[in-house]
N, C-alpha and C positions, 0 to 999 in steps of 0.2 A: 158370498157375492156382493151382499148390500156392503160389508164393512170394506171390501176392495172399492167398493165404487166410490165410497165414501174418502176412502184414504187417497184415491186417486184425482179426484176431481178438481178441477180448475186450479191446478198447480201451475205456478209460474214458468212460462216459456223459456228455455234454455238462454242465457245471457248473451248478447251479441256483441262484438267490437265495434266501435264506432269511429269510423274514419274522418279525418277531416283534411280535405285536398281541394287544391283551387279547381273550379269550374273553366272547361275550356269552351268558352261561347264562342260564336259566330259573331261577325261585326254588322250583318245585313239586318236592316228593322225587319219587325214582325210583318205579318202579311197585314194586307188593308182592311181586312175583315175584322180588325179590334174594333171594338165600339168605343163611340164619344164617351160614355159613362165610366169607362175602364181604361185608365192612360197605358200606353204602349209602353214596354220597357224599353229603356235607354241605356245607352253605354254608362251615362252618368248616374245613373240609379244606384243610391246605396244598398247596402244589404238590409233585408229587412229584420228587425228584432225578433226573437223566438216568443211565442205565444203566451208571454209569462202572466197575461191578465185574463187570460181565457180559461176557466175550468172545464175540462171534457165532462159533458154529461155524462149522468148514469148509462153504462154501457157504452155508448158512443156518439154519432151525431143524432138529432132528431129523426126520428123514423121518415117523416114526409121527404126529408132530404136524401133518405137512401136512392141509391141507383139500381133499379133492377133490371134486368137486361143484360149489365154489364158483363163482357168476356171475362172468364176464369172466376166466376163469382156465382154461387146460388141463385137461382131465378125460378122464383115461385111459380111462376105463369107459362114455363118452358115445358114441353113435352119432351123429356129426354129417352122415353120408351118409345116414341116414333124414330129415334137416332140409333147409329150402331152401339152395340155393348161390347165394352172393353174391360180387359183383365190388368190388374195391378197387384203389386206387393210392397209391403214396407220393409225395407232393409237397414238394420242399425247396426253399429259396430259390437253394442253390447244392449242387452234389454236392459229395463228399468219399470218402477211404478208409473212413470211419467208417460215410458213408451207404450206402456201396455194400456195405458188410458187411451191415447192417441189412437191406437189400433182399434180400441172399441168404436170410437168416433168415426174410424174410416170404413168400419164395417157397415156403421148404420147410416151413414151418408151413401156407400156406394149403394145400398138399396133404393136410394131416393135419385140417384143419378143416374141409374141403369148401368151400374158397373158391377164386377166380380173382384172382390177382394181377397187376394189367396194367402191372407193371413201376415204374421211377423216372422221375419227370420232375422237371427243375431250370431254374434261370432265371438262374444266373450272377448272382446278388444283385442282380437287378431287381425289385424288390418290387413296383413298377406292373404289370410283364408278370404276375408271379405273381397279384396280385390279379384282374387282367383274365381270367386265364386259367381262374380257378376255376369259373365257370359251365360253360363246355365241358368241363373235366375231369370236375365233378360228373356231367354229362350221362351220362358213359359208363361210371359207377360207381356202386355202390350205397352207398359209404361211403368215406372216406379216412383215410388217416395222414400229417399235414403236419407240417413243421418251418418255422414262418413266424418265427423269429428274435425281433424285438421288435415285430412287426407282428400278435401274436395277435388284438388287438383287432379289427385291419380284417378278416383273414380269419374271424373268429368271426362278425361280423356279417353276411358275405355268405354263409358257409356255413348259419347260422341261419336267413336269408332263404330259400335255397333250401330249407332242410330236409332236408340231406343230413347223417347222423351222421358223427363224425370224433373221431379221437384223436390225441395227439401222438405223434411217433416218438420223438425221444431232447430234445427241448426241455422248457422251463418254459412253460407258458402262463399268462404275469402279464399283470394289468389294468393296463396303462401309463396308464390315465386316471383311475383312483383312487388317493386317497393311501395309501401303504403297498404299493402295488403287490402287491395280494392274487391269488390264482388266481382266474380265469375259467374253468377247466375242472379237471377232473381230471388227475393224470399219474403217473407213476411212474419211478424213479431212486434218485441219491442225495441225503441230506443231507450236507452237505460238513462240517459240525462232527463229525458222527458219525463220518463216513470218518476222519478226523484224530484222534479218542479211539480208534477202533477198531485204525487201524494203530499207533499210538504203545501200546497195551496189546498188541498182538500181537508188537511189536519187543521190550519189556522181559521177557515171557513166554519168548519164543523164545529171547534172549541167555541167561537164566538157567537154560534146558535146555541151550544148547551149551557153555556154560561154567561148570559149577556149581563149579568150584573158585574161581572169580574173583569176588570179590565186588562187588555191584552198584556198590558206593560207589568202584568203580576204573573205571568207565567214565564218558567224557562223552556228553552227548546233544547232537546238533545237528539242528534242522531247517531243511532246503533251502527257503525261502519265494520267493515273487513277489509282494512285499507291495504291489504296485499293481494287482492282480487281486482283486477283491473274493471273486469264488467260491473261488478258488484258495487265496487268504488264510486265508478261513474253514477248511480244512483245519487250517493252522497254527496257529489260535485252537483249534479241537478238541485238537489233541494238546497245546497248551500247557496248557488249563485242565485235561486230565486229567493231564499231570505235575504241574501246582501242587498239585493236591486229593489225588493218591495216591503221589506220589512227589517231595515237596518238597526233599528232600536233593540233588537234582539242582541245583536253585535254589539253595539256602542256602549249598552249597557249590562256587559258581560252577563248574557243571560242565554249564551249560544253556547252549545257544548258538544264536543263529539267525543262519543264512548267507543272506543276502537277496540275489538274482539281479536284483532290481529296478535294479541299477546297471547292466545293460545287457537281457538276456534272460534266459530259463529254458532256454537253450540248454546243450549239454554243455560247452564251453569256460567258460563265465562260471560253471556250477555247480561244475566243476572248479577253478576260481580261488578261489571264495568259501570253497568248503571247505578248500582249501589254505591261505586265511590263517587261519581258525580253528586247524586243525593245527599251523602253524606259531608262532602265539601263546600255544600251550598245551602246551609241551614235556614236562611233568610227565604227561602222559596219553598212554597207549599203546593203550587200549581204547575203542572208539568204538560207539557206535549213533546210527545217521542214517537220518532219515526224510525222503526226496523226496517232495514233494507231487505230483509228475509224473515220469514214467520218464527222462527226460532229465537230470533232477537225480541221479537214483542212478547212472545212466553215468558223469556227470562226478564225483561223489562217489568212484566204485569206482576211478577214474583217480588221484584225489588220494591215497586212502588206500594206494594201490599204489606210488605214488611216496614215501611215507614209510614203507615197508615195514611197514604195519599191516594188511594182508589179512588175515592169519590170526585177526586179535584184533578184528576191525570186523564188525559186523551191519547191512548196509544193506536198508529196506524201501522200495517206492516203491508209489504207485498209478498202475498201466499196466504192461501185460505184452508188448507185441509185441516191444520190443527185448530185454528179456530172455529171450523164446523164440527168438529169432534167434541168439543168445548161445547159449544151450544147445544148439540145434540143430547149431551148430558145433563142440559138445564143449568149449566154452570154461568158465570159472567164475570168479568174483570176489568180492567181498566182497558184492554185489547179491545176497542170498539167497532174498529172498520179493518175488514181485509180485502186490499186490493188485489184484483186477481183477473186472469186472461181464461175466459171458459173453454175448456178443451176444445167441445164439440164446434165451438164459433172459429178457433184457432185451425182446426182440422178442415173447416170449409174451403179455403184459399187453396189448400193443398189438393183435395180431391179435385173441386172443379176448373183450377189451374192445368192440373193434368190431362183433364177429358178437355179443356180447350186446345192443348198441344197437340192432342191425340185426333182431334176433330180438324186440325189445320187450320183454327181459328185464330191462333197467335202464334207468336215465337218467343223465346226466354228473352231476346233483346227489342221486343216490341209490346211486352204485354204491361199494362199499366202505366204509360209514360207521364203520366201526372203524377205518378210516386216515384218517380227516380230523384234522388236527393242530388240535383246537381249542384247546390250549392257546397256539398262535399267532394265534387268532383266524380259522382257516379254516375254509370251508363246502364245500369240494371234496377229495375225496381226494388225498395225496400218499404213494402206497405205495413203500417201500423196497425197493430189489432185492438180492439176496445179494452178498457181497463173497467172492469164490474167491481163495484163498491158493496162489498158483502157485510151485512150486520145480521145480529140475532134475529132480527124481523123479516129482513127480505132474504136470505140465502135458499129457501126451499122454494121459493117463488122464482128465482133467477134460474135455479136448476131445471124447474119444469118448464120454463118459458125456453129454454133451448132445445127442447123436443117438439114444444108448439112451433117455433120458430122452422124448426129443420124437417119437421114431420118424421122425427125418429121416437125411439123409445130406450135412450140411454139410461134414462133415470126413473124406471117404471115405480120405484118406492115414492115417487111425488107425482103420479098421476093423477091423483085426486083434487090437485091445485089447476091442472091444465084448463079445466072447463070456465075458469074467471080470468083466464090468460088470452090475449090475442097477439097476433104476431107483431105488433107494433107495442108491445107492453115495454119492451127495451130495443135498444138498436145494436145491430150487429156490425154496423158501420162507424168508421172514422172519418172524418174529414181530412184533406190532405193539410198539413199547418203550412203557412207564409214560409216558415223558415227553411222549409225544405229546397226554396227559389235560389237560383244564383242572381237572379234579375241582371241577366246580361241579355242585351238585345240580339235576337235571332234563335236564342236558345230554343231548342225544339221542344224540350220539357217544361220551360217556362209555358210555350203556347200550348201546350195539353192541358197545362193547368188550366189555363184561361179559356178552353173550349168547355172545359167540365165547370168552372165557377166565374161566368162571366161578370158576376158582382164582386169578385174578390177585391180586398184591399192589399193593393201593390206596394205599399210603404212608401214614407215620405221621404 
């Protein structure tokens, strides 16, 4: 069981497709309640740029800014046991280590939320069996968490006809029958461009801190890519855009490289080979920053730099943590220094509590979290970001233990001895809504919802 949990924990959420669609804003002015300290949105206001200069803090926003009592999220001060009890089930096209990890988290959160979890049901990628079974599964539950792959249109039609509330588990509920593939339901997870930006920014900040006596212009920067995967490649695009905008010296001085594993696969061996090629072709550089868009790429890159003797002057970061934690558990170290990841108990939180909110009649799929609607991309359903945790050999056990402290669960009993030194505010399970979600069109209801939540927000110049 311990090995299962270590392999399962904190694996990155399934990648979502990012949509770029024009926002259909109204022309009316925002209500008069707009304060004088925060300018009203006007038709002439230009789009706000991405928050490229602000590194997401450890976990998410600072804890004191977190909003408790928020509909659809865990409220530690709410007595759920004074409310109705609901039954739910997790239904997936096919099981996986990640799905089983989420099932563990759902079961633990259910104990906190006064809900009965009926377990994980999977269909070995048989979409027809999945759809035909939904009515029977719905009959034994009050609500469902589903992962329907690219079949959300079919699943939504069936479940909406039955009248049972549902939320996603770790997928992205895209409307595959409408041009642009917009969302047909709210979701929570990662924006892949943002992931790339944040990890590139973190890599440069950490490199400067670790080697203050080595000028940044003596480092080369490698992104280990898989260009044929749209979602994964978006992480490369986000990192590249950040470097281009904020550190163009890497590109201007020919110290920026893309090592593309699409010649084969994103496995460890291919990643080692493509990184080794870059190192061999640039013998003038001995200091490196490497971003692996998935963790196997970091493993391969670490093997490559070690073979070249650059381990002590290389910083590697990747999205994904299971392999890194296995390495650290064994007492090993390498140039792979930081693993960015989503803590699956934290990802499971909005799934369980948004489902409960739907069942309680507190919200609907098209009204939950209006400040999280990315109206700049033309969406009308919320896409809530989940915090990225930066795990190191020094802090990963504490972060795992903290998730149980935050939730009042026992998902990681092997780290229970660390809980006494942790508080609910040791890390944060929340992320602030980024400015670049806003369409900045006067009268936009989603911009106004953002204003209500952040009255001191910077609305752009």
